N, C-alpha and C positions, 0 to 999 in steps of 0.2 A: 669630444665625447661628453663634455659636461652639459651641453645644451640639447643634445639629441639622444634619445633612447631608441635603440634598434630592437625590434622584436622579430625573430626568425623562427617562431614556433611552427612545428610541423615541416620545417625545411631541413634538408640533408646536405651537409657540406663535407668535402674531402680536403684535407690539408696535408701537404707533404712537408717533410722537415719538422714534424710535429714534436720531436723529442726535446727540443731546446730552442732558445733564442726567439727570433721573430715568429717562427712556425708555432711554437708552444704558446706564445702570447696571443696569436690569432685564434688558436683553438680555445683558449680560456675566454676570450672576448665573445666568441660565437656561442659558447656554452652559457655565458652570462645573459645572452640574448635569446635563450631558450631553444637553440638549434640542436640538432643531432649532428655530432661531429665524428668523422672517421679519420683518425690520424694515421699517416703513413710515415715510417722512418726506418732507416737501416738498423737503428738501435732498439733496445728494449723499451717498454712502456715507462714513461716518467710522469704521466698525468693520470690521476684516478679521480673521476667525477661521474656523476650520473649523466647519461647522454653521450658519453665518450666511449668509442671503441678503437682499439689500436691494432694496426696491421704492420707486421715487420716485413718490409719490402725494400729491395734495392731498385730505385727508380730507373736504373740503367738496364735492368733485366726485363726485356719485353714480355717474356712468358709470365714472370711474376707480376708485372704490372697488369697485364690482361686478366690474370686469374683473380687478383685482388679486386679489380673493378667489377668483375662478374659476381664475386661474393657480396660486395656491397650493394650492387643493384638487386640481386636476388633477395637480400635481407630487407631492403627498404622499398624496392619497387620504383625508385627514382633517385636522381642526383640533381640537386638544385644548383650547386656551385662547387668549384674547384679552386684551390689556392696552391700554386706551385712555389713553395718556399724552400724546398730542399736545395742545398748548395754547398760548395766547398770553395775555399779561398785560393788566391794565387800561389803558385809555387815559389815565388820570390826570387826569380832569376831573370836576367835579360833573355830575350827570346832566343838568341843565338847559343845559349847554354842550356836551353830546356831539353830534357829528354822527351822523346816522343810519347813515352808512357805517361809522363807527368802532364803534358799537354792534353792527351786524350782523356785523362781522369777528370780534369777540370771541365773540358768541353762536354764530356759524357754526362756528368752529374748536372751541371748547370743548364745546358742546352738540350741535349738528347733526352734527359729526364723530363724536362718540361714538355718536349714534343710528344714523348710516349704517353705520359699521363693525360695530356690534352687530347690526343688522338682517341684513346679508348673511352675517356669520359664523354667527350663530345658525341661519340657514336651512340651513347645512351640518352643524351640530351636532344639530339636531332629529331627523333620521332615525335617527341612531345612539344617541339618548338619552344623551348624555354631553357634558360641556363645562364650562368655567369662564371667566367673564368678570370682569375687575377694571377698574373705572373710577377715574381719578384725579380726585378732587374737591379740596377745599381747606378750611382752617379758615374762610375767608371765606364759605363756604356757610352758616355759622351765627354767626360773630363778625364784625361788620361794621366798616368803616372808611370815612371819607369819600372821595370821588372814586374809588369802585370799584363803581359801580352795575352797569356792564356785566359786570365779572368776577364779582362776588358773585351776580348773577342767573344767570350761566352755570353757576357751580359749584353753586349751590343746585339748579339744574335737573338737573345731573348726579347729585346725591344722590337727588333724587326719582325720576328716570328709573331709577336703579339698583334702587330698591325695587319699582317697577312691573314692570321687566324680570324681576326675580326671581320675582314672582308669575306672570307670563305663562309663564315657562320652567320652573317647578317641576315640572310634569307630565312634562317631558322629562329630568329629572335634570340640569338645567343650573343651576349656582349662579352668582349674580351678586352681587358686593359692590363697595364702593368704599373707597378710602383717601383720607383728608383730611390732607395734609401741613401741618405748621406752617411755621416759618421754616427753609427749606432753602437751602443755598448751591448755586446752579446758575448757568448762564450768564446767566439773566434777573435774578438777584438779587445776583450777586457784586459789582457796582458799588456797591450800597448797603452790603453787609456788609463790603466792604473799607474803608469809612469807620470808623475806630475808635470814633467817637462813636456812630454808628448801631448798630454791632455791640454795644457795651457796653450801650446802652439796650435793645436787643432781648434780650440775654441775661438782663437783669434781669426780664423778663417770663416767662421759661421756668424752671419749677421744676427741671428737670434740668440747668440751668446751661450750656447750649451751643447753638450753632446746629447744626441737623441737616445731614447729608450725604445725597446721593442714595442711598447704600447703605442708609441707615436706612429709606427708603421701599421700596426694592427688597426688603428682607428681609420686610417685611409683605406685599408682593405675592406673594412666593414662598410664604409660609404660606397665603394665600388661594387660590392656584392648586393647592395640594397637597391630598391626601386627608386630611391631618391636620385640616383645617378643614371637614370634610364637613358638619357640622351648623350651619354659619354661612351664611346667605344673606339678601340684601336689606338689609344693614346698611352703614353708613359707619363705618369704623374711623379714629379720629383719632390720627394719629402725629405728635405735636406737642411732645413733651417735657413734657407737663402744662400747656401754655399754656391750653387750654380750661377746665380745672378751676380754674385760678387766676382766670380772667376771670369 
């Protein structure tokens, strides 16, 4: 981001998970690039800036998703891009101890929410034959760890869904990609990374030698939303400081 300045003036983007972490960072970076940003989150508004509008929506509730997209489209007359950043973390149990309700919560937010948002946003993009969708996957979609069956399954599903969405939407000039973050310091992970022992052990696994920040992911999302990445579609970009290649 130091060498490239993005300008999204007159463009309208929707970002889920806008209340914190990577979603909030993506909103801020888009606003810095002169975009109009509609943030969607189950929580109250945490970002107050010109060009930002907040919608309190549960991404697993189809009626609420559909209604919010209709409001946004009626307000702006178009939707240029969608970032599906809303997510919840693993339940932290081996799969054979997982309650069905815990499994469903993780799958519903991470995978079903991505599907619902993309379904209703793409319906607004298709007539105009333009649009960009970026989904947030995770390194755990391809590199596995115990006690993460629900999370790994949901994020692997996001990456697979991304590729199929790209095929379905290619004829309408709508590009779909995903970003798979590695170890990123967010509200969900700060408790672990604030432990100096855990932080030091984690850094040893990362060739780039540091824990990532939300801005590291936001920068990749900006690239994928821009015309610079016009020939990239259907792929998952691993933004992990080299963790995947070391593994």
